N, C-alpha and C positions, 0 to 999 in steps of 0.2 A: 504493500501500500503505499502510497508519495507522503510525502511531508506535512504535516496541518502543524498546529498551534496548538500550543500548551501552556496554561498557568497554574503555576506549583505559588499556593499562598500558605502562610503561616501563619500565626497568631499568639500570641502570649500573654495569657492575663496576668497571671502574677509567678512570680518565682518565693518558694515556701521552704519551711522546712528547714533551712541551708545549715549542715551541721560542721561546716569550714569556714574558715571568713572571706569574705567577699565584699569588695566594699563600692565598687562599681561594676554594676555586671551587664554583660551583653549577650544574647543569646546567637549563634553561630548556628546556620546550618549551609547541609552543600548536599547534590542530589546531583548525583553521577559525574561525571568532570564537568559539569557546571559550574561557574565561578561560587564562590563562597557568599551569601548572604546576611550581613550581620545586622540584626537588631538591637538598638542601642536603648539601655534602662535610660539613660539622662544622653539629651543632643553631643555629637564630640566638641561644639562650640561650647554646649553649659559646661562641659567636664572639664573645658579647659581653664575656665571663668571657677570652678570651686577649686584647682590646681591653682593659681593664681592668689583665689583668697584664701587659700590655705596658708600659702609662702608669706605673705604679708601677714593674716591674725595667730597662723600656729595652730588651729583649733580643730583637731582631727572628727570633733564632735559634728562637724559639720555632716560629717559624711554621713552621718547616722538621721540627718533628717531626709533621705535620700531613702526611706524606710518606712513602712506604717505604724501602726504602731503596736502591731504585733510583730513587727521586726523582720515583715515579708518585702519583698521589694514589688511594688504594684507596676507592671509595664502596660497592660490594658492597649496596646498596641502591634502591628505586624509588620510583614513585607509580602509582595508577591514579584516573582518574576514571571517574563514569556519566554516561552522558547518553543524551538522548532525542531520538532524529529518524527520519524516514520513511527507508527503508530507500534509494527510489527516489531520492530529494533525497542519500543520500551518495555513491551510487552515480554520479551527476552529479559531483557538488563534487571527488572522491578525486581522478577519472579524472586531476583535470589540479594540481590542489592537494596540494603533501603537507605531512605533519609539518614543522613548521618547530623544530629544536633547538637553542639556543645554548646554548654556555659563557660564564661572567660570571664573573669575578673580586669578590668583595664585598669588600675590602680596600682602605680601612680600613673606610668607610658607603657608600661611593658604589658602584653596583656600575658594572664597564667590562665590554664587551665583548670575549672574547679567541677567541673561533672560534664559526663556525656551520655546520651543516650542512641539507640538506633531505632528507628523507625519504621517496621514491615510497610512498604506501600502495594503488595501483592493484593491482596482485597481489592487496594482502592483501582488498581490498573485492568485486574481482573472486570470488575465491575465498567468501567471507564470502555474497553475493550469490547465489551460483550454488546453494550449500547451502540458503540461505533462501527461494528458488523450489523447490526441488527438496522441501525439507523441511517448510517452515513456520517460520514464527517461532515457533513453541510450543518447537521443538527447538533447543537452541544451535550456535553456530558460532563455528569457532574457525580464528584465524590465527595463527602465530608467525614472525616472524623475526629473525637476531641476527646478528651479526657488529660489523667493524672498521667504521667511520666515521670516515671526516679531516673535519677541519676546514677551511674555507675561507680564516680569519685565517692560525691561526698550526696547522699539523698536528699535530693529536693522535688517537690512537686510543681511541675514547670505548666 
C-alpha cells in the first residue's frame, strides 16, 4: 500500500509519586527512527528564567513551586507529530517495536534520565490497519489509549 499521513499524539496529565529527585521534568518520546519529541513541564524560556533567578537569589525553594500541593508535577499538555509512512511497513514495525517514553530531569542544564517506560502499539496499529483495509486510506482511522504508566527506574505515574 502507498505511503499515507499518520499523526501520533501524546498527552501527559501529570507525573506523580516520584521516588527520586526530579526538579525540572520533561517527557521525551520516540517512535521508531523518527526524531525524539519533548513535552516540557516548563517552557525552555521559563526554565532559563528560573535558572537566572536562582543564581541571583540562591533559593532552591523556587523549584518546589513547580509542584502542586501533593508534590506532583501537573503537565496537562501534549505534543503531536505528523509523519508519512506505508501502513504495511508500520504494521510490521509496530507489532514488535514500542513507543519509548523517558522522563528526564532538565535541572540544572544537563538532562538526566529519571525513568522510562515502553508503550506497546500493537493493539493500536492492528485496529488502525483493520480500519484502513476495510474503509481505505481516504477515511481517517483512530485509536486512543490512556492510563497510568509505570516508569522502570523510579516508579512514577504518568
